[in-house]
VODREN-155373 format. One line per 10 residues: number of its first residue (from 0); their letters; for each residue x, y, z of C-alpha. Coordinates in pm, 1 decimal. Layout:
BEGIN
NUM	A	X/Y/Z; ...;
REM end
This chain:
BEGIN
0	MSLATEDASL	13124.9/28356.1/3171.4; 13199.7/28425.5/3538.6; 12969.5/28301.3/3813.6; 12856.9/28656.2/3900.1; 12785.0/28735.4/3536.2; 12596.1/28409.8/3492.6; 12385.2/28482.4/3802.3; 12307.4/28831.5/3673.1; 12208.8/28687.9/3334.1; 11980.2/28431.7/3500.1;
10	RRSLRLVKLA	11814.1/28696.4/3718.5; 11754.8/28916.3/3413.8; 11603.1/28625.7/3220.3; 11373.3/28535.6/3509.0; 11258.5/28897.9/3533.9; 11184.8/28908.9/3160.3; 10981.3/28587.5/3177.2; 10771.1/28746.8/3451.8; 10730.9/29075.5/3266.3; 10631.3/28894.5/2948.2;
20	WVCGAVWLYI	10335.0/28748.0/3129.3; 10205.7/29099.0/3205.0; 10129.3/29128.4/2832.7; 10029.0/28764.0/2808.0; 9774.1/28810.4/3085.1; 9607.9/29094.7/2894.3; 9563.6/28858.8/2598.0; 9442.8/28571.7/2818.0; 9180.0/28758.5/3018.1; 9033.3/28932.0/2715.0;
30	TTGAVLTRYA	9008.8/28616.2/2504.2; 8866.4/28392.2/2778.7; 8619.1/28625.0/2946.8; 8293.8/28799.3/2863.6; 8445.8/28939.3/2543.2; 8473.8/28598.9/2377.9; 8127.0/28478.2/2482.9; 7959.3/28802.9/2372.8; 8150.6/28790.5/2045.0; 8042.7/28429.7/1985.2;
40	KLVELPPYGY	7678.6/28521.7/2046.1; 7694.6/28816.0/1804.0; 7843.4/28602.8/1525.1; 7552.1/28361.6/1595.3; 7751.6/28060.2/1711.0; 7504.4/27769.1/1756.4; 7473.8/27594.5/2097.4; 7695.8/27299.4/2005.1; 7956.4/27549.1/1886.6; 8027.9/27650.3/2246.0;
50	GLLAALPFAG	8130.6/27293.6/2319.8; 8358.1/27299.5/2015.6; 8500.1/27631.7/2129.2; 8584.7/27480.4/2467.5; 8739.5/27175.6/2296.4; 8966.5/27366.1/2055.8; 9256.5/27433.2/2298.4; 9262.7/27064.0/2388.4; 9231.4/26944.8/2028.0; 9525.4/27169.4/1940.2;
60	SLFQLPASLF	9732.4/26974.9/2194.4; 9734.1/26679.5/1954.5; 9997.7/26872.1/1759.4; 10235.7/26870.2/2054.6; 10362.0/26524.8/1956.6; 10507.0/26630.6/1618.2; 10636.0/26946.8/1787.0; 10811.6/26740.4/2055.3; 10958.4/26510.4/1791.7; 11098.3/26804.6/1595.5;
70	LERYGHRKKW	11248.6/26965.0/1906.8; 11403.0/26637.5/2024.9; 11565.0/26588.4/1686.2; 11674.1/26940.0/1595.9; 11646.8/27166.4/1901.3; 11599.0/27542.2/1839.6; 11348.7/27569.6/2122.8; 11373.9/27946.3/2153.3; 11314.2/28018.8/1782.3; 11029.8/27767.5/1771.4;
80	FIGLGIVHRA	10866.3/27913.7/2080.7; 10883.9/28278.3/1974.6; 10798.3/28225.0/1606.0; 10492.6/28005.4/1654.9; 10387.1/28207.1/1959.1; 10365.4/28525.5/1752.9; 10156.7/28344.2/1489.3; 9929.0/28209.2/1764.6; 9857.7/28556.7/1902.0; 9849.7/28743.6/1567.8;
90	LWLVIALLPW	9558.4/28529.0/1448.1; 9339.7/28697.8/1710.1; 9371.1/29014.5/1504.0; 9218.5/28817.7/1215.6; 8935.2/28709.1/1447.7; 8875.3/29073.9/1537.9; 8836.8/29162.8/1168.9; 8606.1/28874.3/1069.4; 8272.9/29058.0/1122.7; 8392.2/29333.6/889.5;
100	VLPAPWRWPG	8521.0/29117.7/603.6; 8285.2/28815.7/597.7; 7910.3/28797.5/529.9; 7696.0/28708.2/831.8; 7644.7/28334.7/751.4; 8021.6/28279.1/731.2; 8121.6/28462.3/1046.5; 8084.5/28185.7/1303.6; 8248.9/27917.4/1082.8; 8534.8/28159.7/1015.4;
110	FLVTTAVSWI	8558.6/28231.5/1387.4; 8586.9/27862.0/1476.5; 8839.9/27785.6/1200.6; 9066.9/28080.2/1285.8; 9046.9/28002.7/1656.4; 9135.5/27639.7/1582.0; 9445.9/27737.6/1381.4; 9551.3/27979.3/1655.9; 9524.7/27708.7/1921.2; 9716.9/27460.6/1707.4;
120	AGQMIVPAWV	10007.2/27707.6/1689.9; 9968.4/27788.1/2059.1; 9978.1/27425.4/2168.0; 10276.6/27343.4/1947.6; 10493.2/27575.0/2157.3; 10414.1/27398.2/2486.5; 10692.8/27134.5/2462.6; 10944.0/27411.4/2393.1; 10811.2/27616.6/2686.3; 10820.4/27330.0/2934.9;
130	GWMGDLVPAR	11168.8/27219.8/2829.8; 11307.8/27573.3/2825.3; 11167.5/27666.2/3166.0; 11276.3/27330.4/3310.1; 11635.2/27415.8/3216.0; 11616.9/27787.2/3298.6; 11439.8/27803.1/3637.4; 11635.1/27640.6/3925.4; 11445.2/27349.2/4080.1; 11469.4/27486.2/4435.6;
140	IRGRYFSRRT	11257.4/27795.6/4356.0; 11016.5/27670.2/4090.0; 10707.6/27657.3/4308.1; 10759.3/28006.7/4443.5; 10873.9/28153.9/4111.9; 10580.5/28032.0/3904.1; 10331.3/28117.3/4177.8; 10463.2/28475.1/4181.9; 10451.4/28487.4/3801.7; 10093.2/28363.6/3812.1;
150	QLGQLVGLVT	10006.3/28618.7/4079.4; 10145.3/28903.8/3868.8; 9938.1/28792.6/3570.9; 9627.5/28770.7/3786.6; 9664.8/29128.3/3906.4; 9695.7/29242.8/3545.6; 9396.9/29025.1/3459.9; 9198.0/29195.7/3735.1; 9251.5/29540.8/3582.9; 9187.3/29406.0/3233.3;
160	TVTTGFLLDR	8863.3/29236.2/3333.3; 8720.3/29534.8/3520.6; 8806.0/29765.8/3231.1; 8657.2/29543.0/2961.7; 8342.3/29481.1/3168.2; 8286.6/29856.8/3205.4; 8345.4/29921.3/2834.1; 8119.5/29634.0/2726.1; 7833.7/29762.2/2942.1; 7869.6/30109.2/2788.3;
170	ATAAGEAALL	7876.2/29959.9/2439.0; 7576.5/29733.4/2510.0; 7371.7/30036.8/2608.4; 7457.9/30198.6/2273.5; 7327.6/29906.7/2067.4; 7440.4/29585.8/1897.8; 7653.1/29759.3/1633.6; 7848.0/29952.5/1897.9; 7895.4/29634.3/2100.2; 8037.7/29449.2/1799.3;
180	QMLSVALAVA	8279.3/29734.9/1734.6; 8393.8/29732.0/2096.1; 8443.2/29354.5/2089.4; 8656.2/29378.7/1775.9; 8868.7/29652.7/1930.5; 8913.9/29447.4/2247.7; 9027.4/29140.1/2051.3; 9268.4/29353.4/1846.0; 9418.3/29492.8/2168.4; 9448.1/29136.4/2298.1;
190	AGAGIADFLF	9635.5/29033.8/1983.0; 9882.2/29322.6/2017.8; 9947.8/29246.4/2384.7; 9985.2/28876.8/2304.3; 10250.4/28944.8/2041.2; 10439.5/29169.8/2286.2; 10442.5/28878.4/2531.7; 10662.0/28672.4/2298.8; 10884.9/28964.4/2199.7; 10993.8/28987.3/2565.0;
200	FLPVRAVESR	11154.0/28644.4/2525.1; 11403.7/28760.8/2261.1; 11673.7/28853.0/2522.0; 11600.2/28552.0/2749.6; 11880.3/28294.7/2775.2; 11843.4/28001.2/2534.1; 11936.7/27719.1/2773.0; 11946.4/27357.3/2652.4; 12056.4/27088.1/2898.0; 12120.5/26824.3/2630.8;
210	APNAAVSAAG	12201.4/26808.0/2262.9; 11937.9/26719.0/1998.4; 11920.1/26355.9/1892.2; 11837.4/26308.5/1522.1; 11776.9/25935.8/1577.4; 11470.7/25991.3/1795.6; 11151.0/25841.7/1649.9; 10786.7/25895.9/1739.5; 10759.8/25539.4/1872.4; 11073.6/25584.4/2082.0;
220	LLRAPLADAN	10940.8/25913.5/2214.4; 10619.5/25748.7/2336.7; 10750.6/25410.7/2453.6; 10914.5/25508.4/2783.5; 10629.5/25727.3/2919.6; 10364.2/25467.6/2839.4; 10571.6/25194.9/3007.2; 10599.1/25401.0/3328.4; 10321.0/25281.5/3561.9; 10358.1/25581.0/3793.1;
230	FRRFLGFTMT	10328.0/25824.0/3504.0; 10019.9/25637.9/3381.1; 9855.5/25709.9/3716.6; 9937.2/26076.3/3675.3; 9784.9/26061.5/3325.9; 9471.7/25901.3/3468.9; 9437.5/26188.1/3714.6; 9492.2/26463.4/3458.3; 9268.3/26302.4/3194.4; 8978.4/26243.6/3434.2;
240	LTFGTGFLAQ	9005.5/26594.3/3579.1; 9032.1/26749.0/3233.0; 8726.7/26561.6/3105.4; 8529.1/26678.1/3406.8; 8628.3/27044.3/3375.2; 8718.1/27106.7/3011.0; 8364.8/27193.2/2899.0; 8293.4/27433.7/3184.5; 8453.5/27757.4/3066.4; 8197.4/27864.2/2808.0;
250	FFWLYAFEEL	7897.7/27722.6/2997.1; 7977.0/27918.1/3313.3; 7944.8/28236.0/3108.9; 7626.7/28120.8/2934.6; 7477.0/28023.3/3272.0; 7562.8/28364.9/3415.5; 7406.1/28550.2/3123.3; 7104.5/28325.7/3055.7; 7000.3/28190.1/3397.4; 7143.4/28423.8/3660.8;
260	KFGNATANLM	7073.8/28729.7/3442.3; 7412.9/28892.4/3499.7; 7525.1/29198.4/3310.2; 7877.1/29216.5/3166.1; 8026.4/29389.1/3470.9; 7857.3/29153.3/3718.5; 7962.3/28845.9/3519.1; 8320.9/28968.8/3508.1; 8309.1/29037.6/3881.9; 8178.4/28691.8/3974.8;
270	LVVIPLLTVA	8363.8/28483.9/3715.9; 8693.1/28669.7/3683.7; 8760.9/28948.6/3934.3; 8679.0/28767.4/4260.1; 8841.9/28440.8/4142.7; 9148.7/28642.1/4036.1; 9180.7/28808.7/4374.8; 9133.1/28473.5/4545.3; 9393.8/28295.5/4335.5; 9637.4/28586.6/4362.0;
280	ATSPFWGRVM	9610.9/28567.3/4740.5; 9661.3/28189.8/4761.4; 9915.5/28117.4/4482.8; 10224.2/28212.1/4690.7; 10098.7/27992.7/4977.1; 10064.4/27688.6/4751.3; 10401.3/27757.3/4591.7; 10571.2/27754.4/4932.6; 10380.7/27446.4/5042.5; 10472.5/27249.6/4730.8;
290	DRVGRKPVLL	10840.7/27340.0/4757.0; 10830.3/27215.6/5116.7; 10609.1/26902.0/5112.4; 10610.8/26779.9/4749.9; 10347.8/26735.9/4482.4; 10141.9/26431.8/4582.1; 10006.3/26560.3/4916.1; 9925.7/26894.0/4755.2; 9735.7/26720.1/4474.3; 9543.8/26498.6/4719.5;
300	VAGLLIVPGS	9434.9/26780.9/4948.6; 9352.8/27023.5/4668.3; 9182.9/26752.6/4462.5; 8934.4/26679.3/4741.3; 8866.2/27047.3/4808.7; 8772.8/27123.6/4446.7; 8518.9/26837.8/4419.0; 8207.1/27044.4/4509.7; 8336.5/27356.1/4332.7; 8109.9/27335.5/4028.1;
310	FWWVLMTPTT	7809.1/27192.6/4213.5; 7765.9/27511.0/4417.7; 7659.4/27680.4/4091.6; 7369.2/27433.7/4064.1; 7218.2/27576.0/4382.6; 7244.9/27940.6/4277.6; 6950.5/28149.2/4164.6; 6932.1/28521.2/4085.1; 6815.7/28582.3/4445.5; 7040.9/28333.7/4632.3;
320	LWPWYLGVIL	7395.3/28382.6/4511.4; 7631.3/28450.9/4797.2; 7577.1/28154.6/5034.9; 7678.0/27911.1/4757.5; 7930.7/28143.3/4598.7; 8141.5/28121.4/4915.1; 8189.7/27751.8/4835.7; 8298.6/27845.9/4484.8; 8556.7/28083.3/4632.1; 8697.2/27805.0/4853.3;
330	ATAVWPAIEL	8736.3/27573.0/4553.4; 8892.4/27856.4/4353.3; 9145.4/27917.3/4630.8; 9295.0/27569.8/4584.1; 9302.6/27557.6/4201.1; 9654.8/27710.3/4193.6; 9775.1/27403.0/4385.0; 9649.0/27170.7/4108.9; 9802.2/27377.1/3830.4; 10138.6/27428.7/4002.6;
340	ANFNVLLNLR	10171.4/27062.9/4100.7; 10081.3/26934.2/3753.0; 10327.9/27172.0/3588.7; 10602.4/27078.9/3834.3; 10552.9/26706.2/3773.9; 10649.8/26767.6/3410.3; 10928.7/27013.7/3492.5; 11089.2/26783.7/3747.6; 11118.1/26499.4/3498.2; 11424.9/26683.8/3378.0;
350	EDESTRRQAG	11580.5/26648.9/3723.7; 11532.4/26269.8/3737.0; 11817.4/26082.3/3569.4; 11585.3/25793.4/3479.5; 11357.0/26018.5/3273.2; 11585.4/26301.9/3160.4; 11647.6/26154.1/2816.9; 11276.2/26093.8/2757.8; 11150.2/26419.8/2911.5; 11021.6/26541.4/2575.2;
360	GYVAVGSLAV	10828.3/26218.2/2535.0; 10668.9/26254.8/2878.3; 10555.8/26606.9/2792.3; 10420.3/26489.3/2455.8; 10229.2/26195.9/2605.4; 10092.0/26415.6/2881.5; 9977.4/26670.0/2624.3; 9817.1/26403.1/2405.5; 9627.7/26263.6/2704.3; 9499.2/26607.4/2802.4;
370	ALAGALSGMF	9413.8/26682.5/2438.3; 9207.5/26366.9/2405.7; 9025.3/26422.1/2734.7; 8967.5/26791.6/2666.9; 8840.0/26739.3/2313.0; 8599.2/26467.8/2431.3; 8495.2/26692.6/2718.9; 8411.2/26983.5/2489.2; 8216.3/26759.3/2249.9; 8033.1/26602.9/2544.6;
380	GGAVAQACRD	7938.5/26944.2/2680.9; 7825.1/27064.7/2338.9; 7616.3/26749.7/2281.3; 7442.8/26786.4/2619.2; 7374.7/27155.5/2554.1; 7232.4/27086.6/2209.1; 7018.2/26790.2/2318.6; 6884.3/26947.7/2638.5; 6868.7/27313.7/2543.4; 6488.7/27331.8/2588.2;
390	ARPQWLGIEW	6449.5/27077.6/2871.8; 6385.6/27209.4/3223.9; 6267.4/26921.3/3445.7; 6203.8/26990.0/3814.7; 6374.3/26763.5/4071.0; 6457.5/26823.6/4438.3; 6320.2/27174.1/4399.8; 6576.7/27258.1/4129.6; 6508.2/27340.2/3765.5; 6759.8/27117.6/3583.5;
400	TYHRVLFTVS	6881.3/27315.2/3284.3; 7163.3/27166.0/3078.1; 7403.8/27399.4/3260.9; 7320.4/27243.1/3597.5; 7348.7/26891.0/3458.1; 7699.2/26969.7/3330.4; 7804.7/27125.6/3661.9; 7692.7/26814.6/3852.5; 7877.2/26583.7/3611.7; 8188.9/26795.8/3661.8;
410	SAFRLLAVGW	8187.6/26743.9/4038.9; 8147.3/26367.4/3995.0; 8449.7/26344.4/3764.8; 8660.4/26556.8/4000.1; 8600.4/26298.5/4272.3; 8691.1/26013.5/4036.2; 9014.6/26192.4/3944.6; 9136.2/26191.9/4306.2; 9122.1/25811.5/4308.3; 9412.2/25796.1/4062.3;
420	LIGFRDPKAV	9639.8/25969.9/4314.7; 9616.3/25698.8/4578.9; 9892.1/25488.4/4423.4; 10089.7/25778.0/4273.3; 10452.4/25787.9/4394.7; 10637.4/26110.5/4467.1; 10968.8/26007.8/4628.9; 11057.6/26358.3/4748.9; 10719.3/26424.3/4912.1; 10638.0/26403.7/5281.7;
430	TTRAALRYMG	10336.1/26209.3/5407.3; 9992.3/26360.9/5360.0; 9952.4/26385.0/5739.8; 10276.4/26581.5/5771.9; 10171.1/26800.7/5481.1; 9837.8/26876.2/5648.7; 10017.5/26974.4/5971.1; 10245.8/27206.6/5776.0; 9951.7/27359.6/5586.9; 9751.7/27402.3/5906.6;
440	TNVYSNLQQA	10039.7/27576.2/6080.1; 10087.4/27813.1/5787.3; 9717.6/27890.9/5756.9; 9695.9/27960.5/6132.4; 10004.2/28182.1/6117.9; 9868.6/28378.7/5820.7; 9527.5/28424.7/5982.5; 9690.7/28532.9/6306.4; 9899.5/28792.4/6121.9; 9592.0/28918.3/5936.7;
450	FFLPVRFLSR	9393.8/28942.3/6262.9; 9660.6/29139.1/6448.6; 9755.7/29359.5/6152.7; 9528.1/29652.3/6260.5; 9663.8/29629.2/6614.8; 10024.9/29639.8/6495.5; 9943.4/29932.2/6266.4; 9792.3/30134.6/6553.5; 10083.7/30042.9/6778.2; 10338.8/30163.3/6523.6;
460	LGAATYKVGK	10135.6/30477.4/6459.0; 10132.8/30546.7/6832.2; 10506.6/30488.1/6860.7; 10573.6/30722.8/6568.9; 10350.8/30988.7/6722.5; 10531.6/30955.2/7053.9; 10871.7/30997.2/6889.7; 10784.1/31309.5/6690.8; 10581.8/31478.7/6962.0; 10727.1/31729.8/7206.0;
470	RRH	10879.3/31584.2/7518.9; 10725.4/31725.0/7834.5; 10944.0/31813.0/8130.1;
REM end
């Protein structure tokens, strides 16, 4: 294959990976928004079940170790990724049908079991995804590429969320039966879009940087990552952060519906639409910054900025939303930095000669650590919700529902997570001080451009008018 042909093939593959996420985002934002919480309430999921629901994606990560072992021994990453990915998404069609094929007492157990199997399949493809993208996407553009991919998905998620919120409000007004029908239709649409996501990968290049090794064992796969002190620090950070945030997803929605008295459209606006717009606006910035300054300074700065993110919800009431919600928006703006940096730590292991051979093991150990922390986090959140569901003590002028207790605990664990980064080594990173100067310069430049944008627009409009107007003699 000539160099020009190879470049064209790579560009086509990168475009397809981006386009696939358009469909994937439809699945994601339907199955993690108001649709899922409303569906869970209608199938009468008990309070502790919401903690289990939050824990299922993390518990499914436990299956990444056998998946990594299989891929290290036999390869076939592309077939593994597409095949299991289609199963993962198709099971959401089964979830959509459960209320119509199971008696009422069996609906919520069937919902949890089917969701669990779906997440097991979904998590088993992660090692294949990380390895494939690590070989496919050139290292010099990874930050920018994945930030743009994320941004595209967020724009699709914005449209999806607004649409589903509008439809759910219309269905709610028509009664519980109409709402259940609409929820089932929405989940079926999500399943179809999710399957299409993986079909886009059929023409993508199947790149493998090294041959399978049939002699690899589970112990050998785990030994090198666990012996790496620097990687253990990274694990400490990700595990602590995951434990402190893993239980939040479902309880944010319950808090919005039960305490802040949001409707479907308002909840989608506050919990999905505004965060989506915020993240879409900041993802390219963080991608550029990380490509320039490295991962450690980005993690340190972003880690400190997200600490109060969940606590601002504690201070909200139905009449005092926006002053505290601005703090939530600030924390949301830096979440892309955490996600991009964590993902790039795993991707860049394939660039380091000392870890290239054990890259699959690093991914597996990282996944196991997150799985353990996330599963414990979900069970912790569910236990607190079940034990404190009727308690509402007053302290510091705040009514401490179980939601507010969980949000406060989350902020505390976010602060503890940052401590793990102090000794973390990132050889290619600049100092945190230099990174802050670079970030400050970029933020100032972007704000300056935004401020003068109306002036430039009027200036260009005036110039165009002058050129097309009649010249006076």
